[in-house]
MIDOSE-1310 file (N, C-alpha, C; in nm, 2 decimals, decimal comma, always signed):
residues 94
miev	+0,08/-0,12/+0,00/+0,00/+0,00/+0,00/+0,09/+0,13/+0,00; +0,20/+0,11/+0,06/+0,29/+0,23/+0,06/+0,34/+0,26/-0,08; +0,37/+0,16/-0,16/+0,41/+0,19/-0,29/+0,30/+0,25/-0,38; +0,18/+0,21/-0,35/+0,07/+0,27/-0,43/+0,06/+0,41/-0,39
ykyc	+0,07/+0,44/-0,26/+0,07/+0,58/-0,22/+0,18/+0,67/-0,29; +0,29/+0,61/-0,30/+0,40/+0,68/-0,37/+0,38/+0,69/-0,52; +0,32/+0,59/-0,58/+0,30/+0,59/-0,73/+0,18/+0,68/-0,77; +0,09/+0,71/-0,67/-0,02/+0,80/-0,71/+0,02/+0,94/-0,74
dlhg	+0,15/+0,97/-0,72/+0,21/+1,10/-0,75/+0,14/+1,22/-0,68; +0,10/+1,20/-0,56/+0,05/+1,31/-0,48/+0,16/+1,40/-0,43; +0,27/+1,35/-0,41/+0,38/+1,43/-0,35/+0,51/+1,42/-0,43; +0,50/+1,36/-0,55/+0,62/+1,36/-0,64/+0,72/+1,25/-0,61
fykt	+0,69/+1,14/-0,56/+0,79/+1,04/-0,53/+0,84/+0,97/-0,65; +0,75/+0,93/-0,74/+0,79/+0,86/-0,86/+0,74/+0,94/-0,98; +0,83/+0,99/-1,06/+0,80/+1,06/-1,18/+0,81/+0,97/-1,30; +0,70/+0,93/-1,36/+0,71/+0,84/-1,47/+0,64/+0,90/-1,59
erpq	+0,68/+0,86/-1,71/+0,62/+0,91/-1,83/+0,47/+0,86/-1,85; +0,46/+0,73/-1,81/+0,32/+0,67/-1,82/+0,28/+0,63/-1,68; +0,17/+0,70/-1,63/+0,13/+0,67/-1,49/+0,08/+0,52/-1,48; +0,11/+0,46/-1,36/+0,07/+0,33/-1,34/-0,07/+0,32/-1,30
fsff	-0,13/+0,42/-1,24/-0,26/+0,42/-1,19/-0,33/+0,54/-1,24; -0,46/+0,53/-1,26/-0,54/+0,65/-1,29/-0,66/+0,66/-1,20; -0,69/+0,79/-1,16/-0,80/+0,81/-1,07/-0,93/+0,81/-1,13; -1,03/+0,77/-1,05/-1,17/+0,76/-1,10/-1,22/+0,90/-1,13
agrd	-1,28/+0,92/-1,25/-1,31/+1,05/-1,30/-1,45/+1,09/-1,26; -1,53/+1,00/-1,21/-1,67/+1,03/-1,17/-1,68/+1,11/-1,04; -1,79/+1,17/-1,02/-1,81/+1,25/-0,90/-1,87/+1,17/-0,79; -1,93/+1,06/-0,82/-2,00/+0,98/-0,71/-1,90/+0,88/-0,65
trgs	-1,82/+0,93/-0,56/-1,72/+0,85/-0,49/-1,75/+0,84/-0,34; -1,79/+0,73/-0,30/-1,81/+0,71/-0,16/-1,68/+0,68/-0,09; -1,66/+0,73/+0,03/-1,54/+0,70/+0,10/-1,43/+0,80/+0,06; -1,33/+0,76/-0,01/-1,22/+0,84/-0,04/-1,24/+0,92/-0,17
tlkl	-1,18/+1,04/-0,17/-1,19/+1,12/-0,29/-1,09/+1,08/-0,40; -0,99/+1,00/-0,36/-0,89/+0,96/-0,45/-0,90/+0,81/-0,49; -1,01/+0,78/-0,55/-1,03/+0,64/-0,58/-0,96/+0,61/-0,72; -0,90/+0,49/-0,72/-0,84/+0,45/-0,85/-0,94/+0,38/-0,94
skpr	-0,93/+0,40/-1,07/-1,02/+0,33/-1,16/-0,96/+0,20/-1,20; -1,05/+0,11/-1,22/-1,01/-0,03/-1,25/-1,06/-0,06/-1,39; -0,97/-0,06/-1,49/-1,02/-0,08/-1,63/-1,06/-0,22/-1,65; -1,15/-0,24/-1,74/-1,20/-0,37/-1,78/-1,10/-0,44/-1,87
yrln	-1,08/-0,57/-1,86/-0,99/-0,64/-1,94/-1,06/-0,77/-1,99; -1,02/-0,81/-2,11/-1,08/-0,92/-2,17/-1,03/-1,06/-2,12; -0,90/-1,06/-2,10/-0,84/-1,19/-2,05/-0,81/-1,19/-1,90; -0,82/-1,30/-1,84/-0,80/-1,31/-1,70/-0,65/-1,29/-1,65
vrgn	-0,56/-1,29/-1,74/-0,42/-1,28/-1,71/-0,39/-1,14/-1,65; -0,45/-1,04/-1,70/-0,43/-0,90/-1,66/-0,47/-0,88/-1,51; -0,56/-0,96/-1,46/-0,61/-0,95/-1,33/-0,51/-0,99/-1,22; -0,40/-1,05/-1,26/-0,30/-1,09/-1,17/-0,19/-0,98/-1,15
ffse	-0,19/-0,88/-1,23/-0,09/-0,77/-1,22/-0,11/-0,70/-1,09; +0,00/-0,65/-1,03/-0,01/-0,57/-0,91/-0,10/-0,45/-0,92; -0,10/-0,38/-1,03/-0,18/-0,26/-1,04/-0,33/-0,29/-1,05; -0,36/-0,42/-1,08/-0,50/-0,45/-1,08/-0,55/-0,51/-0,95
rivn	-0,46/-0,58/-0,88/-0,50/-0,65/-0,75/-0,51/-0,55/-0,64; -0,44/-0,44/-0,64/-0,44/-0,35/-0,53/-0,55/-0,25/-0,53; -0,62/-0,23/-0,65/-0,73/-0,13/-0,66/-0,84/-0,14/-0,56; -0,89/-0,26/-0,54/-1,00/-0,28/-0,44/-0,96/-0,24/-0,30
twns	-0,84/-0,28/-0,27/-0,79/-0,25/-0,13/-0,77/-0,10/-0,11; -0,71/-0,04/-0,21/-0,69/+0,11/-0,20/-0,82/+0,18/-0,20; -0,92/+0,14/-0,28/-1,05/+0,21/-0,28/-1,13/+0,19/-0,15; -1,10/+0,09/-0,07/-1,17/+0,06/+0,05/-1,11/+0,15/+0,17
lpdq	-1,00/+0,22/+0,15/-0,94/+0,30/+0,25/-1,02/+0,43/+0,27; -1,03/+0,48/+0,39/-1,10/+0,61/+0,41/-1,02/+0,72/+0,36; -1,08/+0,84/+0,35/-1,02/+0,96/+0,29/-0,90/+1,01/+0,38; -0,92/+0,99/+0,51/-0,81/+1,05/+0,60/-0,68/+0,97/+0,58
vvta	-0,69/+0,84/+0,54/-0,57/+0,76/+0,52/-0,50/+0,79/+0,39; -0,59/+0,80/+0,28/-0,54/+0,82/+0,15/-0,48/+0,96/+0,13; -0,53/+1,06/+0,20/-0,48/+1,20/+0,18/-0,38/+1,24/+0,29; -0,31/+1,15/+0,34/-0,20/+1,18/+0,44/-0,10/+1,27/+0,38
psvn	-0,04/+1,36/+0,45/+0,06/+1,45/+0,40/+0,20/+1,39/+0,37; +0,23/+1,28/+0,43/+0,36/+1,22/+0,41/+0,35/+1,07/+0,42; +0,46/+1,00/+0,38/+0,46/+0,86/+0,39/+0,45/+0,81/+0,53; +0,52/+0,87/+0,62/+0,51/+0,83/+0,76/+0,37/+0,85/+0,82
afka	+0,31/+0,96/+0,78/+0,17/+0,98/+0,83/+0,08/+0,87/+0,77; +0,10/+0,84/+0,64/+0,02/+0,74/+0,57/+0,04/+0,60/+0,64; +0,16/+0,57/+0,68/+0,18/+0,44/+0,75/+0,11/+0,44/+0,88; +0,12/+0,54/+0,96/+0,05/+0,55/+1,09/-0,10/+0,54/+1,08
rlda	-0,15/+0,61/+0,98/-0,30/+0,61/+0,96/-0,35/+0,48/+0,91; -0,27/+0,42/+0,82/-0,30/+0,28/+0,77/-0,30/+0,18/+0,88; -0,20/+0,18/+0,97/-0,19/+0,09/+1,08/-0,31/+0,11/+1,17; -0,35/+0,24/+1,20/-0,46/+0,27/+1,29/-0,59/+0,22/+1,23
hwkd	-0,60/+0,23/+1,10/-0,72/+0,19/+1,03/-0,73/+0,03/+1,03; -0,62/-0,03/+1,00/-0,62/-0,18/+0,99/-0,61/-0,25/+1,12; -0,59/-0,18/+1,23/-0,57/-0,25/+1,36/-0,69/-0,33/+1,41; -0,81/-0,29/+1,37/-0,93/-0,36/+1,40/-0,97/-0,47/+1,30
lptv	-0,89/-0,48/+1,20/-0,92/-0,58/+1,10/-0,82/-0,69/+1,11; -0,84/-0,80/+1,19/-0,74/-0,90/+1,21/-0,69/-0,97/+1,09; -0,78/-0,99/+0,99/-0,74/-1,06/+0,87/-0,64/-0,98/+0,78; -0,64/-0,85/+0,80/-0,55/-0,77/+0,72/-0,42/-0,74/+0,80
fdpe	-0,44/-0,71/+0,93/-0,32/-0,66/+1,01/-0,24/-0,77/+1,08; -0,31/-0,88/+1,12/-0,24/-0,98/+1,19/-0,21/-1,10/+1,10; -0,08/-1,13/+1,06/-0,05/-1,24/+0,97/-0,08/-1,38/+1,04; -0,08/-1,38/+1,17/-0,11/-1,51/+1,24/-0,25/-1,55/+1,23
cy	-0,34/-1,46/+1,18/-0,48/-1,49/+1,17/-0,51/-1,60/+1,07; -0,42/-1,62/+0,98/-0,45/-1,72/+0,87/-0,41/-1,85/+0,93
């Protein structure tokens, strides 16, 4: 999730010619204002790419986590959000 935060180019961590992620252009966004769009694909192979697997997890985060001012603030807010979700936060839950 930290790499997705960096790739979203909110603070200029990764400057790429072709962006890895694109934001949802619609106005009806529940939760976060920075939702990633998930393009449709014809073959199932594309669904295994990192940029496709992470979209649902990113879009489920609240706005206060996604709009953190720095990477350290993002980490702290993400940990605080996930601490009540044992399947995400605690690896021994599996």
